[in-house]
C-alpha positions in Angstrom: 133.8 52.7 47.4 132.6 55.9 49.2 134.8 58.1 51.0 134.6 57.8 54.8 133.0 61.1 56.0 135.3 62.6 58.8 134.6 66.0 60.2 135.7 68.1 63.1 134.8 71.2 65.0 135.9 73.2 62.4 133.2 71.7 60.1 130.4 72.8 62.7 131.7 76.2 63.3 131.7 77.0 59.4 128.1 76.1 59.8 127.7 78.8 62.2 127.9 76.9 65.2 129.2 78.4 68.3 131.7 75.9 70.3 129.9 74.1 73.2 129.9 70.9 75.4 127.7 69.3 72.6 130.2 69.7 70.0 131.9 66.2 71.0 128.9 64.2 71.0 127.5 65.7 67.8 131.2 65.0 66.0 131.0 61.6 66.9 127.2 60.9 65.7 127.8 62.5 62.5 131.0 60.6 62.1 129.4 56.9 63.1 126.2 57.7 61.0 128.1 59.4 58.1 125.6 62.0 57.9 126.2 64.4 54.9 124.2 67.0 53.3 120.8 67.6 54.4 120.7 64.7 57.0 123.7 66.4 58.8 122.0 70.0 58.8 118.8 68.0 60.1 120.3 66.5 62.5 122.3 69.6 63.7 119.3 71.8 63.9 118.7 70.5 67.7 121.3 72.5 68.4 120.8 75.6 66.8 120.6 78.6 69.2 118.1 81.5 68.9 119.8 84.6 67.4 122.1 86.8 70.0 119.6 88.8 72.4 120.6 92.7 71.1 121.6 95.6 73.5 118.7 97.9 73.8 118.6 100.6 71.0 116.5 102.8 72.8 116.6 104.9 76.2 115.3 103.1 78.7 113.3 105.1 81.9 115.6 105.9 84.4 115.4 108.7 87.3 118.1 110.8 88.5 117.7 111.7 92.2 121.1 113.5 92.2 122.4 116.9 91.6 126.0 118.8 91.7 126.3 121.7 93.8 129.7 122.7 92.8 132.2 121.6 90.4 133.7 118.5 91.9 129.9 117.4 92.3 128.9 118.1 89.1 132.0 116.0 87.6 130.8 113.1 89.9 127.2 113.2 88.5 128.2 113.4 84.8 130.5 110.3 85.5 127.6 108.5 87.3 125.1 109.4 84.6 127.3 108.4 81.7 127.9 105.1 83.0 124.2 104.1 84.2 123.2 105.1 80.6 125.6 102.3 79.5 124.3 99.8 82.1 120.7 100.8 80.7 121.5 99.4 77.2 121.7 95.7 79.0 119.0 93.6 77.0 117.2 92.6 80.4 117.1 96.1 81.9 113.4 97.8 82.0 114.2 100.8 84.6 116.6 102.3 86.6 117.5 105.0 88.9 120.1 106.9 90.6 120.4 107.7 94.3 121.9 111.2 95.9 125.0 109.3 97.4 126.0 108.0 93.8 129.7 107.6 92.5 131.1 105.6 89.8 133.1 102.9 90.4 135.1 101.0 87.5 134.8 101.3 83.8 132.3 103.0 81.9 129.1 100.3 82.2 129.9 99.4 85.4 126.8 100.0 87.8 127.7 102.9 90.1 127.3 102.6 94.0 123.9 104.2 94.3 122.1 102.6 91.3 119.3 100.5 91.1 118.5 98.5 87.9 115.3 96.7 87.6 115.9 93.9 85.2 113.2 91.4 83.7 113.7 87.5 84.6 117.5 87.9 85.2 120.2 88.1 87.8 123.1 90.3 87.4 126.0 89.1 89.8 128.0 92.0 88.8 125.1 94.5 89.7 125.2 93.3 93.5 129.2 93.0 93.5 131.4 90.9 95.8 130.2 92.4 98.9 126.8 90.5 98.7 124.0 91.8 101.0 126.2 94.4 102.6 124.0 95.9 105.2 123.5 97.8 108.7 121.9 96.4 111.9 120.6 98.5 114.7 119.8 97.2 118.3 118.4 99.2 121.0 120.0 99.2 124.5 118.2 101.3 126.4 119.6 103.5 128.8 123.3 102.3 129.6 126.6 104.1 128.9 127.4 104.5 125.5 131.4 103.9 126.6 130.5 100.9 128.2 128.7 99.4 125.2 131.5 100.2 123.1 134.0 99.1 125.1 132.3 95.7 125.2 131.3 95.8 121.7 135.2 96.1 121.2 135.8 92.9 122.9 133.8 91.2 120.8 134.0 92.0 117.4 136.8 91.5 114.6 137.6 93.6 112.0 140.5 93.2 109.3 141.5 90.6 106.9 140.9 86.9 107.9 138.4 85.3 110.2 138.3 83.7 113.5 140.5 80.7 114.6 138.8 77.9 116.0 139.1 79.3 119.8 137.3 82.2 119.0 134.5 81.3 116.6 130.9 81.8 117.1 128.7 78.6 117.2 127.3 78.0 113.7 123.5 77.5 113.9 122.6 74.3 112.8 119.7 75.3 110.5 122.2 77.7 108.9 124.5 74.9 108.2 121.4 72.7 106.7 120.9 75.9 104.3 124.2 75.5 102.9 124.2 71.9 102.3 121.0 72.4 100.5 122.1 74.4 97.9 123.9 73.1 94.9 126.4 75.9 94.8 127.1 76.4 98.6 127.3 72.8 100.0 131.0 73.0 98.6 133.1 72.8 101.7 135.3 75.6 101.2 132.0 77.7 101.3 130.9 76.1 104.4 134.4 76.7 106.2 134.7 80.3 105.3 131.0 80.9 106.7 132.2 79.1 110.1 135.6 81.4 110.1 133.9 84.6 109.0 131.0 84.6 111.3 131.2 87.5 113.6 133.6 89.4 111.5 133.2 92.7 109.8 136.2 93.0 107.2 137.2 96.3 106.4 136.6 99.4 104.3 133.6 101.8 105.5 132.5 98.7 107.5 132.0 99.8 110.7 130.5 99.6 114.7 128.7 102.7 116.0 127.5 103.5 119.3 125.1 106.7 119.5 122.0 107.9 121.3 118.4 108.1 119.6 117.5 111.8 119.6 113.9 111.0 120.7 114.2 108.7 123.5 118.0 108.8 124.7 118.3 105.2 124.3 122.1 104.0 123.6 122.0 102.1 120.4 124.6 100.1 118.6 124.9 100.0 114.8 126.9 97.8 112.5 127.7 97.6 109.1 129.3 95.1 107.1 128.4 92.4 104.3 128.9 88.7 103.6 132.6 88.9 103.6 134.6 85.7 102.3 131.6 83.5 101.5 129.8 86.2 99.6 132.8 86.8 97.6 133.3 83.6 96.6 129.4 83.2 95.5 129.8 86.3 93.6 132.7 84.6 91.8 130.6 81.9 91.0 128.0 83.6 90.0 130.3 85.5 87.4 131.4 82.4 86.0 127.6 81.4 85.5 126.7 84.6 83.9 129.4 84.6 81.3 128.6 81.0 80.2 125.3 82.4 79.2 126.3 85.8 78.1 128.7 83.8 75.4 125.6 81.8 74.1 122.5 84.8 74.2 123.8 87.9 74.5 127.7 88.5 73.4 127.4 92.1 73.3 126.4 92.7 76.6 129.5 93.7 78.8 131.0 91.2 80.8 130.3 92.9 84.0 126.5 93.2 83.0 126.1 89.1 82.0 123.2 87.8 83.7 121.8 84.4 85.0 118.2 84.0 83.4 115.9 83.4 86.4 114.0 80.6 84.7 116.7 78.1 84.5 118.0 75.5 86.8 121.2 78.2 87.2 118.9 80.9 88.2 116.8 79.0 90.7 120.2 77.9 92.4 121.8 81.2 92.1 118.9 82.9 93.5 118.4 80.5 96.3 122.0 80.9 97.4 121.6 84.5 97.7 119.1 83.9 100.3 121.0 81.6 102.1 123.7 84.2 102.1 121.3 86.9 103.4 120.4 84.5 106.4 124.2 84.1 107.0 124.9 87.7 106.6 121.5 88.8 109.3 123.3 85.9 111.6 126.7 87.6 111.5 125.3 91.0 112.7 123.2 89.1 115.3 126.1 87.2 117.0 128.1 90.5 117.3 125.2 92.4 118.8 124.0 89.4 121.2 127.8 88.8 122.4 127.8 92.7 123.3 124.5 92.6 125.4 125.8 89.6 127.0 128.9 91.2 127.9 127.1 94.1 129.8 124.3 92.1 130.9 121.9 94.3 128.7 118.5 93.4 127.6 117.6 94.9 124.3 114.8 96.9 123.7 114.3 96.6 119.9 116.4 95.5 117.0 115.8 96.1 113.3 118.1 95.7 109.9 118.3 96.3 106.1 120.4 95.1 103.2 121.6 97.9 101.0 123.5 96.1 98.6 121.3 92.9 97.0 118.9 91.9 94.5 115.1 91.9 95.7 112.6 90.1 93.7 108.9 91.7 92.7 107.4 89.0 90.6 109.5 88.7 87.6 111.3 92.0 88.1 114.8 91.6 89.9 115.9 94.9 91.7 119.6 95.0 91.8 120.8 97.8 94.7 124.1 98.8 94.2 124.4 100.6 97.3 120.8 101.8 97.7 118.5 101.0 100.9 115.0 99.3 100.0 111.9 101.2 101.5 109.4 99.1 100.6 108.5 95.9 102.9 108.1 93.7 99.7 111.7 94.0 99.6 112.4 93.4 103.1 110.6 90.3 104.1 111.6 90.2 107.8 110.8 94.2 108.5 108.0 94.5 111.5 107.8 98.4 111.4 109.3 99.4 108.1 112.3 101.5 109.7 115.7 101.3 107.5 118.9 102.6 108.2 121.1 105.3 106.2 124.5 106.0 108.0 126.5 108.8 106.9 129.8 109.5 108.3 131.4 108.8 111.7 130.6 112.3 112.8 127.4 112.4 111.8 123.9 110.9 113.1 122.4 107.6 111.5 119.4 108.3 110.0 116.3 106.2 110.9 113.9 106.5 107.9 110.7 105.3 106.6 109.6 106.0 103.0 106.7 105.1 100.2 107.8 103.4 96.6 107.2 106.3 93.7 108.0 106.2 90.2 111.2 108.1 90.6 112.8 106.1 93.5 111.4 102.8 92.4 111.2 101.9 96.1 114.6 102.7 97.2 116.6 105.4 99.2 120.3 106.2 99.5 122.5 103.8 101.7 125.0 106.4 103.0 126.8 109.7 102.1 128.5 108.3 99.5 132.1 109.7 97.7 133.1 112.6 95.2 136.6 111.2 94.9 138.3 108.0 95.4 140.1 107.0 98.8 143.6 107.3 97.2 142.5 111.0 95.5 141.5 112.0 98.8 144.8 110.8 100.7 146.7 112.6 97.6 144.7 116.0 98.7 145.9 115.7 102.1 149.7 114.7 101.9 150.4 118.3 103.1 149.1 117.1 106.8 149.9 114.4 109.1 147.7 112.0 109.7 147.4 112.7 113.2 146.3 116.5 112.3 143.6 115.4 110.3 142.2 113.1 112.7 142.2 115.3 115.7 140.5 118.0 113.6 137.7 115.8 111.9 136.6 113.7 115.4 137.0 116.0 117.9 134.8 114.9 121.1 134.0 111.6 119.6 135.4 108.3 120.5 136.9 107.1 117.3 138.8 103.7 117.7 140.8 101.6 114.7 140.8 98.0 115.3 144.1 97.9 113.8 145.6 100.8 115.6 146.5 102.8 112.7 144.0 105.6 111.5 142.6 105.3 107.8 142.4 108.7 106.7 140.1 107.6 103.9 137.4 106.8 106.0 137.0 110.3 108.0 134.5 112.4 107.6 135.9 114.6 104.6 136.1 111.8 102.7 132.4 111.7 102.2 130.2 113.9 100.2 128.3 116.4 102.5 125.9 114.7 105.2 123.4 118.0 104.8 123.4 118.0 101.0 122.6 114.5 101.1 119.8 115.1 103.6 118.1 117.7 101.7 118.2 115.9 98.5 116.7 112.9 100.3 113.8 115.3 101.1 113.7 116.9 97.8 113.3 114.0 95.6 111.1 112.1 97.9 113.5 109.1 99.3 112.1 108.6 102.5 111.1 110.7 105.9 113.8 110.9 108.8 111.7 109.6 111.7 114.8 109.5 114.1 118.6 109.8 114.4 121.2 108.2 116.2 123.5 110.8 117.3 127.1 110.0 117.4 129.0 108.8 120.5 131.8 107.0 119.1 132.7 103.9 116.4 135.1 101.2 115.7 136.5 100.7 112.2 139.2 98.4 110.8 141.6 101.2 110.3 145.0 100.9 107.9 145.4 97.3 108.6 148.0 97.0 105.6 150.5 98.3 107.4 150.6 95.6 109.6 149.2 93.1 107.1 149.7 89.4 108.2 152.0 89.0 105.0 154.4 91.8 106.0 154.7 90.3 109.1 155.7 87.1 107.5 157.9 88.8 105.4 159.7 90.9 108.3 160.1 87.7 110.2 161.6 86.2 107.2 164.2 88.9 106.9 
């Protein structure tokens, strides 16, 4: 009597297969059919994968639209270039560019803020990060009082953690709800509930509500800056999990943060569609705040436009991943009507309104802001010898600067950012857009240092 064949997962691993969902079915079939030798190998051949995709062993084309003008800036530029060179080794990457506001974030191999990566047939969730569709919107309120508009806007916006309670939530558009329910990733109720709660909220960090006046017309303008909040962050986590599954199967040497989802797969199509839904939600998130402010003061708007600067943009089979870079080309902004884009600098500087053309070196992008030369924590340490109030008074004199939490965040004051004039000079030098107008600052609202009164601290103090 012949001995019964009995294999397990280790048998398949010894034959060179990587553990996968099909293991269970294959093991059961081989044991049931008593497959051995050539018969077993012939059966298993259907599961054999193509060889792993290797990292680039040559330097891919990369443009550097940034230069340092002192030791601190030179150090920042060196770090940015080093991390971008590591990113450029990713197998899908075909070209890249660096903007003048670039600064590193995370370990070597992370796409820096101010980096743009073009990848073939691939979406890299780690290259758009958790703040999907971080964006800016401008509404022209005509000849009204800037203070009146800032007061109205403060009464309708929301900064800091969490979302709105049921009594203060904005009406969720039916068309938007249908988009969520029509996507296999976003139809989960957790996504929908977050989308409802966070509509009309701006978060924290460098997000702002800015009021100023057009240099050309004198009209009062409202500009908001924020992304997709919790719903975008949740999609990012889902995308990273999907990308990691592909990385293990097709390119294990690729850095985890640069894993990708092939666009020509069901997962790729679904993720791309989900990104477009998040884009629509984020635009509505701006809209409801602007509309509520207009309704509060009975204003009729003369113009409105917006652009994202932290997103993935598609041109045929090439996907441009802008980690903090403003798209100049209209092909990247399908709802653009006049080619106008917004580049904020800092709370004491004008917001630039620009137009621009695609070149070989800018890849169709411009900077998204002033950028930083050091981390928030380092900036705070550098100012430890002065009080927060002293720094605030010195840097915001003549402006109406408000913090939603009522606590000043010095890591968002002007000195925390790169020199605004240097950035503008490099925009011109490297052909990254033409300034056609400026929104001169009156004042702005930011989250501020909300952690001082964080909800979890209040609960802890109450228990004490």
